[in-house]
Structure formats: structure tokens, C-alpha cells
C-alpha positions in Angstrom: -122.2 12.5 26.4 -124.0 11.0 23.5 -123.5 7.5 22.0 -122.9 8.0 18.5 -120.5 5.8 16.1 -118.4 7.3 13.7 -120.7 5.8 10.9 -123.7 7.3 12.1 -121.8 10.8 11.7 -120.6 10.0 8.5 -123.7 8.7 7.0 -125.0 12.0 8.3 -122.5 14.4 6.7 -122.9 12.0 3.5 -119.4 11.8 4.0 -117.0 8.2 3.8 -115.8 7.5 7.3 -112.5 7.4 6.5 -112.9 11.5 5.3 -114.6 12.0 8.8 -112.1 10.3 10.7 -109.3 12.7 9.3 -111.5 15.6 10.4 -111.4 14.0 13.9 -107.9 13.4 13.8 -107.5 16.8 13.0 -105.3 16.3 9.8 -107.9 17.9 7.9 -110.2 21.1 8.4 -113.8 20.2 8.8 -115.9 22.0 6.1 -118.5 24.4 8.0 -121.2 22.5 5.9 -120.2 19.1 7.7 -120.2 21.0 11.2 -123.7 22.5 10.4 -125.1 19.0 9.5 -123.5 17.7 12.8 -125.3 20.2 14.9 -128.5 20.0 13.0 -128.8 16.7 13.3 -127.8 16.2 17.1 -129.5 19.2 18.6 -126.2 20.9 19.7 -125.2 24.7 19.1 -123.0 25.0 16.0 -120.6 27.3 17.6 -119.9 24.4 20.4 -118.5 22.2 17.3 -116.0 25.1 16.4 -112.5 23.7 16.3 -110.1 26.0 18.6 -112.7 27.4 21.6 -111.9 26.1 24.8 -115.3 25.1 27.4 -114.5 28.4 29.2 -115.2 30.5 26.1 -118.9 29.3 26.5 -119.2 30.0 30.6 -121.3 32.7 31.2 
């Protein structure tokens, strides 16, 4: 697990912390561009960040 603060992610995405927290809470859908920025910055596969997919989806 990465030790990343909400402030770090918000800065990476060039958004306010309050906006990021709305995404995290599920109150607001996360724009694809934000997911792309997070994936690129933290070196994770973009599809791992897509909401609604279970961890079992990625098992091979």
C-alpha cells in the first residue's frame, strides 16, 4: 500500500482537496482525466482505478 495523503493526490490532479474527497466518498463520479493522472503519477494500471470492478476481475 502506498503512503499517499489526500493533499498529495489533489495536488497531482490539480484539484482542491474537497473535490478529491467527494470522488473518494462516491458522491461524485471521478473524471477519466483524474484517474489517468493518478495512474500515471503513481505508476499503477489505469484499469485498477476504475470504479465497480472487483479485485477478482484482475486475477488471471
